C-alpha positions as CSV (number, residue, x, y, z in Angstrom):
1,M,-2.6,-23.7,13.5
2,S,-4.8,-26.6,14.5
3,G,-8.2,-25.5,15.7
4,Q,-7.7,-22.0,14.4
5,D,-7.9,-22.5,10.7
6,Y,-5.0,-20.0,10.3
7,V,-1.4,-19.9,9.4
8,A,1.1,-20.0,12.3
9,L,3.3,-17.0,12.9
10,A,6.4,-19.0,13.7
11,L,7.8,-22.2,15.3
12,D,9.3,-22.1,18.8
13,R,12.7,-23.7,19.6
14,Q,11.0,-27.1,20.0
15,G,9.4,-26.9,16.6
16,N,5.9,-26.2,17.9
17,Q,3.7,-23.7,16.2
18,C,3.3,-20.4,18.0
19,D,-0.5,-20.1,18.4
20,V,-0.9,-16.4,17.9
21,I,-3.1,-14.5,15.5
22,S,-1.0,-11.9,13.7
23,S,-1.1,-9.9,10.4
24,N,1.9,-11.8,9.0
25,P,-0.1,-14.4,7.1
26,G,-1.6,-11.5,5.1
27,H,1.6,-11.4,3.2
28,L,0.9,-14.8,1.8
29,L,-2.4,-13.8,0.1
30,S,-2.3,-14.1,-3.7
31,T,1.2,-15.7,-3.7
32,G,-0.1,-19.2,-4.6
33,I,1.3,-20.6,-1.3
34,L,-2.1,-20.9,0.3
35,T,-5.1,-22.8,-1.0
36,K,-8.2,-20.7,-1.9
37,A,-9.8,-21.9,1.4
38,Q,-6.8,-20.9,3.4
39,E,-6.7,-17.5,1.6
40,Q,-10.3,-16.9,2.5
41,S,-9.7,-17.9,6.1
42,V,-6.8,-15.5,6.4
43,A,-8.6,-12.6,4.7
44,F,-11.7,-13.2,6.9
45,K,-9.6,-13.2,10.1
46,L,-7.7,-10.0,9.1
47,M,-11.0,-8.1,8.7
48,R,-12.5,-9.2,12.1
49,P,-12.8,-6.4,14.7
50,D,-9.9,-7.9,16.8
51,M,-7.5,-7.5,13.8
52,F,-9.0,-4.6,11.8
53,S,-9.1,-1.3,13.8
54,G,-11.0,0.7,11.2
55,W,-7.7,2.5,10.4
56,G,-5.8,-0.6,9.3
57,I,-4.8,-4.1,10.2
58,R,-3.2,-4.6,13.6
59,T,0.1,-6.5,14.0
60,L,-1.4,-8.8,16.6
61,S,-5.0,-9.6,17.4
62,S,-6.4,-7.5,20.2
63,Q,-7.4,-10.8,21.9
64,E,-3.8,-12.0,22.1
65,L,-2.0,-11.9,25.5
66,A,1.0,-10.1,23.9
67,Y,-1.2,-7.4,22.4
68,N,-0.2,-3.9,23.6
69,P,-2.3,-1.1,22.3
70,N,0.2,1.7,23.0
71,P,1.3,4.0,20.1
72,V,4.5,2.1,19.4
73,S,3.1,-1.4,19.2
74,C,0.3,-3.2,17.4
75,V,-1.2,-0.2,15.7
76,P,-1.4,0.3,11.9
77,Q,2.1,1.1,10.7
78,A,2.6,4.6,9.3
79,W,4.5,3.2,6.3
80,A,1.5,1.1,5.4
81,A,-0.7,4.3,5.3
82,G,1.6,5.8,2.6
83,A,2.0,2.6,0.6
84,M,-0.7,3.4,-1.9
85,I,0.7,6.9,-2.5
86,G,4.2,5.3,-3.1
87,M,2.7,2.7,-5.5
88,L,0.8,5.3,-7.4
89,A,3.9,7.5,-7.7
90,A,5.9,4.5,-9.0
91,C,3.2,3.6,-11.6
92,L,3.0,7.2,-12.8
93,G,6.8,7.6,-12.9
94,L,6.9,10.7,-10.7
95,R,10.4,11.8,-9.7
96,A,10.5,15.1,-7.8
97,D,13.7,17.1,-7.2
98,T,12.6,19.9,-4.9
99,N,16.2,21.3,-4.6
100,E,16.2,22.0,-8.4
101,N,12.5,22.8,-8.5
102,R,11.9,20.0,-11.1
103,L,9.4,17.2,-11.7
104,A,10.2,14.4,-14.1
105,I,7.4,12.1,-15.2
106,K,9.2,9.0,-16.7
107,H,7.2,6.4,-18.6
108,P,4.0,6.5,-16.7
109,R,1.9,3.3,-16.8
110,L,-1.6,2.7,-15.4
111,P,-2.8,-0.8,-14.8
112,S,-5.2,-2.0,-17.5
113,W,-8.2,-1.8,-15.1
114,L,-7.5,1.9,-14.3
115,G,-8.2,4.1,-17.3
116,R,-7.7,7.5,-15.7
117,V,-6.1,9.2,-12.7
118,R,-6.2,12.9,-11.7
119,I,-3.9,14.4,-9.1
120,S,-5.2,17.7,-7.9
121,R,-3.2,20.4,-6.1
122,L,0.1,18.5,-6.0
123,R,2.5,20.8,-4.2
124,L,6.3,20.8,-4.9
125,S,8.5,23.6,-3.7
126,N,6.5,26.8,-4.3
127,S,4.4,25.4,-7.1
128,C,1.1,23.7,-7.3
129,L,-0.2,21.6,-10.2
130,D,-2.9,19.3,-11.4
131,L,-1.9,16.3,-13.5
132,E,-4.2,14.0,-15.5
133,F,-3.1,10.5,-16.6
134,S,-5.1,8.5,-19.1
135,S,-4.4,5.1,-20.7
136,S,-5.3,3.6,-24.0
137,D,-4.1,0.3,-25.3
138,R,-0.5,0.0,-24.0
139,S,0.4,3.6,-23.3
140,T,-0.3,6.1,-20.6
141,I,-0.5,9.8,-21.5
142,C,0.2,12.6,-19.0
143,R,-1.2,16.1,-19.3
144,V,-0.6,19.1,-17.0
145,A,-4.1,20.4,-16.5
146,D,-3.1,23.4,-14.4
147,K,0.1,24.8,-12.9
148,D,0.8,27.7,-10.6
149,G,4.5,28.5,-10.0
150,D,7.8,28.1,-11.8
151,L,8.2,24.3,-11.4
152,Q,10.0,22.7,-14.4
153,I,8.2,19.7,-15.7
154,R,9.6,17.0,-18.0
155,I,7.4,14.3,-19.4
156,D,8.9,11.2,-21.0
157,D,6.1,9.0,-22.3
């Protein structure tokens, strides 16, 4: 957007850029679509007080005319709050079946920069357990550090 040093949200029906500061350009970070300077500008704007609430990134800048701070609009999305937990569960290969009281851990993989993860007091059905994951070279090993209850656990390294 000219004068804003930011990526436009959309084009209107006449093909003009919609001059609104939103969180959507954040999806372009690290994709290679933006130059380094553009990435820095987007990241900087996303972390300004009008975009970052302290709990997460707003959908629209609080300075925009269309901004509406009610609980159903322009607040950090609940799905975003759980995204890290979902990503961690995917990396660790956690597959819970509470109806059958089972936990499968299939081919856990930690990123190369993350050598160890401990999950404490994970509750499934009537059971509670502690899991430890550690990586070395190209494999990740899972160990059940503690378990209370009759949960069945299967680990496929």
